C-alpha positions as CSV (number, residue, x, y, z in Angstrom):
1,M,-13.8,-199.7,-90.2
2,G,-11.9,-196.9,-88.5
3,F,-8.7,-198.1,-90.4
4,L,-10.5,-198.0,-93.6
5,S,-12.0,-194.4,-93.0
6,R,-8.5,-193.3,-92.0
7,K,-7.0,-194.4,-95.4
8,S,-10.0,-192.6,-97.2
9,D,-9.1,-189.3,-95.2
10,Q,-5.5,-189.6,-96.2
11,R,-6.5,-190.0,-99.9
12,K,-8.6,-187.0,-99.6
13,G,-6.0,-184.8,-98.1
14,A,-3.5,-186.2,-100.8
15,K,-6.0,-184.9,-103.4
16,A,-6.5,-181.7,-101.8
17,V,-2.7,-180.9,-102.0
18,K,-2.6,-179.9,-105.7
19,I,-0.2,-177.1,-106.7
20,S,-1.7,-174.2,-108.9
21,A,-0.4,-173.3,-112.3
22,G,0.9,-169.9,-111.0
23,R,2.7,-171.5,-108.0
24,R,4.4,-174.0,-110.5
25,F,5.4,-170.8,-112.7
26,L,6.7,-169.0,-109.8
27,M,8.8,-172.0,-108.6
28,F,10.0,-172.7,-111.8
29,F,11.7,-169.1,-111.9
30,V,12.8,-169.4,-108.2
31,N,14.5,-172.6,-109.2
32,N,16.2,-171.3,-112.1
33,F,17.3,-168.2,-110.0
34,Q,18.9,-170.5,-107.3
35,Q,20.6,-172.4,-109.9
36,A,22.0,-169.3,-111.8
37,I,23.3,-168.0,-108.2
38,G,24.7,-171.5,-107.5
39,S,26.5,-171.6,-110.8
40,L,28.1,-168.1,-109.9
41,G,29.2,-169.5,-106.6
42,E,30.8,-172.7,-108.5
43,L,32.9,-170.1,-110.6
44,S,34.1,-168.4,-107.5
45,R,35.3,-171.6,-106.1
46,T,38.0,-171.9,-109.1
47,P,38.7,-168.3,-109.6
48,M,41.9,-168.8,-111.8
49,A,40.4,-171.3,-114.1
50,S,37.2,-169.3,-114.3
51,L,39.0,-165.9,-115.0
52,M,41.4,-167.4,-117.7
53,T,38.3,-168.9,-119.6
54,I,36.4,-165.5,-119.2
55,A,39.7,-163.5,-120.3
56,V,39.9,-165.7,-123.6
57,L,36.4,-165.2,-124.4
58,G,36.6,-161.3,-124.0
59,L,39.9,-160.9,-125.6
60,S,38.9,-163.0,-128.5
61,L,36.0,-160.6,-129.2
62,T,38.1,-157.5,-128.7
63,L,40.2,-157.9,-132.1
64,P,37.1,-158.3,-134.1
65,T,35.5,-155.4,-132.3
66,T,38.3,-153.0,-132.7
67,L,38.5,-154.0,-136.4
68,Y,34.8,-153.2,-136.6
69,V,35.3,-149.8,-135.2
70,V,38.2,-149.0,-137.6
71,V,36.0,-150.0,-140.5
72,K,33.0,-148.0,-139.3
73,N,35.2,-145.1,-139.2
74,A,36.9,-145.6,-142.4
75,Q,33.2,-146.0,-144.0
76,S,32.0,-142.6,-142.7
77,I,35.3,-141.0,-143.8
78,S,34.9,-142.5,-147.3
79,A,31.3,-141.4,-147.3
80,E,32.2,-137.8,-146.6
81,W,34.7,-137.7,-149.1
82,D,32.4,-139.2,-151.7
83,N,29.8,-136.6,-150.9
84,A,32.4,-134.0,-151.3
85,A,33.1,-134.9,-154.9
86,E,33.7,-132.0,-157.3
87,I,33.9,-131.7,-161.1
88,N,36.2,-129.2,-162.6
89,V,35.0,-128.0,-166.0
90,F,37.8,-126.3,-168.1
91,L,36.2,-123.8,-170.5
92,R,37.4,-123.2,-174.0
93,K,39.6,-120.0,-174.2
94,D,37.7,-118.3,-177.2
95,L,34.4,-118.0,-175.3
96,R,32.9,-114.5,-174.9
97,P,31.7,-113.5,-171.3
98,Q,28.3,-113.6,-172.4
99,E,28.7,-117.2,-173.5
100,I,30.4,-118.1,-170.2
101,Q,27.5,-116.7,-168.1
102,T,24.9,-118.4,-170.3
103,F,26.6,-121.7,-170.2
104,R,27.2,-121.3,-166.2
105,E,23.5,-120.7,-165.8
106,R,22.5,-123.7,-167.8
107,V,24.9,-125.9,-165.7
108,R,23.3,-124.5,-162.6
109,L,19.7,-125.4,-163.6
110,M,20.7,-128.9,-164.4
111,A,18.7,-131.4,-162.0
112,E,22.1,-133.4,-161.4
113,V,24.0,-130.2,-160.0
114,E,23.7,-128.6,-156.7
115,R,25.5,-125.5,-157.2
116,V,28.3,-124.0,-159.5
117,E,31.1,-121.8,-158.5
118,F,33.1,-120.0,-161.2
119,I,36.7,-119.3,-161.2
120,D,38.0,-116.9,-164.0
121,K,41.4,-117.2,-165.3
122,E,42.9,-114.3,-163.7
123,A,41.8,-115.4,-160.0
124,G,43.1,-118.9,-160.9
125,L,46.5,-117.2,-162.0
126,A,46.6,-115.4,-158.9
127,E,45.8,-118.4,-156.7
128,F,48.4,-120.4,-158.6
129,R,51.1,-117.6,-158.2
130,A,50.5,-117.4,-154.4
131,N,50.5,-121.1,-153.7
132,S,52.9,-122.7,-156.2
133,G,56.3,-120.9,-155.3
134,F,56.8,-119.8,-159.0
135,G,55.7,-116.3,-158.6
136,S,58.6,-114.6,-160.1
137,A,58.7,-117.0,-163.1
138,I,54.9,-116.3,-163.8
139,D,55.6,-112.6,-164.0
140,Y,57.6,-113.1,-167.2
141,L,54.5,-114.8,-168.9
142,Q,53.0,-112.6,-171.7
143,T,49.6,-114.2,-171.6
144,N,47.5,-116.1,-169.1
145,P,47.7,-119.8,-170.0
146,L,45.0,-120.9,-167.5
147,P,41.4,-121.3,-168.7
148,D,38.2,-120.2,-166.8
149,V,37.0,-122.9,-164.7
150,L,33.6,-124.0,-163.5
151,V,33.5,-126.0,-160.2
152,V,30.4,-128.2,-160.4
153,I,29.0,-129.8,-157.1
154,P,26.8,-132.7,-157.9
155,A,23.3,-133.0,-156.1
156,A,23.0,-135.3,-153.3
157,D,21.5,-138.2,-155.5
158,F,24.4,-137.9,-157.9
159,Q,27.5,-137.9,-155.6
160,S,28.3,-141.5,-155.7
161,V,31.2,-142.6,-158.0
162,E,29.1,-144.1,-160.9
163,R,26.6,-141.1,-161.2
164,A,29.3,-138.3,-160.8
165,R,31.0,-140.0,-163.7
166,M,27.9,-139.8,-165.8
167,L,27.5,-136.2,-165.1
168,L,31.2,-135.8,-166.0
169,T,30.4,-137.4,-169.4
170,T,27.5,-135.1,-169.9
171,L,29.4,-131.9,-169.3
172,E,32.3,-133.2,-171.6
173,Q,30.1,-133.2,-174.5
174,E,29.1,-129.5,-174.1
175,R,30.3,-127.3,-176.7
176,E,31.7,-124.7,-174.3
177,V,33.9,-127.3,-172.5
178,S,37.5,-128.0,-173.6
179,S,38.0,-130.6,-170.9
180,A,36.7,-131.9,-167.4
181,S,38.2,-133.8,-164.6
182,L,37.0,-135.8,-161.7
183,D,39.6,-137.7,-159.7
184,L,37.9,-140.8,-158.2
185,K,40.6,-143.1,-158.6
186,W,41.8,-142.5,-155.0
187,L,38.3,-143.1,-153.7
188,E,37.9,-146.2,-155.7
189,R,41.2,-147.3,-154.2
190,L,39.8,-146.2,-150.6
191,Q,36.5,-148.1,-151.1
192,A,38.4,-151.3,-152.2
193,L,40.5,-151.2,-149.2
194,V,37.5,-150.6,-147.0
195,R,35.8,-153.8,-148.7
196,V,39.1,-155.8,-148.1
197,I,39.1,-154.7,-144.5
198,E,35.4,-155.8,-144.1
199,N,35.8,-159.2,-145.4
200,S,38.9,-159.7,-143.5
201,F,37.0,-158.6,-140.4
202,A,34.2,-161.1,-141.1
203,A,36.5,-164.0,-141.5
204,L,38.5,-163.2,-138.5
205,G,35.6,-162.6,-136.3
206,L,33.9,-165.9,-137.5
207,L,37.2,-167.7,-136.6
208,L,37.5,-166.2,-133.1
209,C,33.9,-166.8,-132.4
210,T,34.4,-170.6,-133.4
211,A,37.4,-170.6,-131.0
212,V,35.3,-168.9,-128.2
213,V,32.6,-171.7,-128.5
214,L,35.2,-174.4,-128.6
215,I,37.0,-173.1,-125.6
216,V,33.8,-172.7,-123.6
217,G,32.5,-176.0,-124.5
218,N,35.6,-177.7,-123.5
219,T,35.7,-175.8,-120.2
220,I,32.1,-177.0,-119.4
221,R,32.8,-180.6,-120.7
222,L,35.6,-180.8,-118.0
223,A,33.4,-179.3,-115.5
224,I,30.7,-182.1,-116.3
225,L,33.3,-185.0,-116.1
226,N,34.4,-183.6,-112.7
227,R,30.9,-184.0,-111.3
228,R,30.3,-187.3,-113.0
229,D,29.4,-189.1,-109.9
230,E,27.3,-186.2,-108.4
231,I,25.4,-186.3,-111.8
232,M,24.7,-190.0,-111.6
233,I,23.4,-189.8,-108.1
234,M,21.0,-187.1,-109.3
235,K,19.7,-189.1,-112.0
236,L,19.2,-192.1,-109.6
237,V,17.1,-189.9,-107.3
238,G,15.1,-189.0,-110.4
239,A,16.5,-185.6,-111.7
240,T,15.9,-185.0,-115.4
241,D,18.6,-184.1,-117.9
242,A,17.1,-180.4,-118.2
243,Y,17.5,-179.9,-114.6
244,I,21.1,-181.3,-114.5
245,Q,21.9,-179.1,-117.6
246,R,20.7,-175.9,-116.3
247,P,23.7,-175.0,-113.9
248,F,26.2,-175.6,-116.6
249,L,24.1,-173.5,-119.1
250,Y,24.2,-170.7,-116.5
251,T,28.0,-171.1,-116.2
252,G,28.1,-170.4,-119.9
253,F,25.9,-167.3,-119.5
254,W,28.2,-165.8,-116.7
255,Y,31.0,-166.5,-119.0
256,G,29.4,-164.3,-121.5
257,V,28.4,-161.6,-119.3
258,V,31.8,-160.9,-117.8
259,G,33.7,-161.6,-121.2
260,G,31.4,-159.1,-122.8
261,I,32.6,-156.4,-120.1
262,I,36.2,-157.3,-120.7
263,A,35.8,-157.0,-124.4
264,W,34.2,-153.5,-123.8
265,L,37.1,-152.3,-121.6
266,A,39.8,-153.8,-123.9
267,T,38.3,-152.4,-127.1
268,T,38.1,-148.9,-125.5
269,I,41.6,-149.2,-124.5
270,L,42.7,-150.1,-128.0
271,V,40.6,-147.4,-129.5
272,I,42.0,-144.7,-127.3
273,W,45.5,-146.1,-128.1
274,I,44.9,-146.0,-131.8
275,D,43.3,-142.6,-131.8
276,S,46.1,-141.0,-130.3
277,S,48.5,-142.0,-133.0
278,I,45.8,-141.1,-135.8
279,V,45.4,-137.6,-134.0
280,K,49.2,-137.1,-134.1
281,F,49.3,-138.3,-137.9
282,S,46.3,-136.2,-139.0
283,S,47.8,-133.0,-137.1
284,L,50.7,-133.2,-139.6
285,Y,48.2,-132.5,-142.5
286,E,46.2,-129.8,-140.4
287,S,43.3,-132.1,-139.7
288,D,41.4,-133.0,-136.9
289,M,40.5,-136.7,-137.8
290,S,40.0,-138.9,-134.7
291,L,38.3,-142.4,-134.2
292,Q,34.7,-142.6,-132.9
293,G,34.6,-145.6,-130.3
294,L,31.7,-148.0,-129.8
295,S,28.2,-146.5,-129.5
296,L,25.9,-147.7,-126.9
297,N,24.1,-149.9,-129.3
298,D,27.6,-151.4,-130.5
299,M,28.5,-152.3,-126.8
300,L,24.9,-154.0,-126.3
301,V,25.4,-156.1,-129.4
302,V,29.1,-157.0,-128.1
303,W,27.6,-158.0,-125.0
304,L,24.8,-160.1,-126.4
305,V,27.3,-161.8,-128.8
306,A,29.4,-162.5,-126.0
307,I,26.5,-164.1,-123.9
308,G,25.3,-166.1,-127.0
309,L,28.8,-167.7,-127.5
310,G,29.0,-168.4,-123.9
311,L,25.5,-170.2,-124.0
312,F,26.0,-171.9,-127.3
313,G,29.4,-173.3,-126.2
314,S,27.9,-174.6,-122.9
315,W,24.9,-176.0,-124.7
316,I,26.9,-178.1,-127.2
317,A,28.9,-179.6,-124.2
318,V,25.7,-180.4,-121.9
319,R,23.7,-181.6,-124.8
320,R,26.4,-184.2,-125.6
321,H,27.9,-185.2,-122.1
322,V,25.2,-184.9,-119.7
323,S,22.9,-187.4,-121.7
324,A,25.8,-189.7,-121.9
325,I,26.2,-190.1,-118.1
326,E,24.0,-192.8,-116.9
327,P,23.7,-194.5,-113.6
328,R,25.1,-198.4,-113.6
């Protein structure tokens, strides 16, 4: 009877030892934290191999990130030039001053027009004489060959290439207009070049990201094969695949964290280097053009992409190779 009562007490004690849901939740995070720190320790044991993999990840992201910075700056420049579009309207020479004033006011009141600047033919000739270098030759002219000009600045909603061209067509049909010009060929070429760079950036970025995933996956695969015996023993004592996979996933996470920082630094150095050349080039044209580097949001995106690639590459490797290892 004493023996049976002791067995009954043991069963009651075993039932009493029940882990609460909150404690299990806390233990899960503590266990994950321990495995994350443990995987970081594993990386420190093979510093050269780990640094090479991290450097490949970071530098692979550097080129598309730098191209993104260049494309972003090119887009902002082309947008500024697009917004500065002007239409030069050359008036007929036989118009009276009152007709010119009336037409100028009519154009100014158009919904498509932001403002109108008038350059009379005498002011135009004086400017041409000062800037052309043919001042002495112009003095021999009997009459002024230049027409009066209206410089029409389109409204904000009509500064795109298509809408500005529509406004140009409307102005050309006016009776007072001899001809009008809107030089957008260079802008169209610039926009086409920006689109080519964007597509090249997207293709190159996709290829390099694929290469990063493959490199990280192969590195994790080698780490799994080197710990094959350890994994077999862990499975013999009841460890689940998820438990065994976690340290390798954290290894990919650390690859991405440090690789993202390397990508930041390398991109910043490249942008500064390229910017110095652009500043020297723009100074020849009396301009102050310069490259704007990565913003805080851009840096965060690069970092998250690096972490995502590291995790994805390691996930592919562990899903395939850890489950394939079974104790004999």
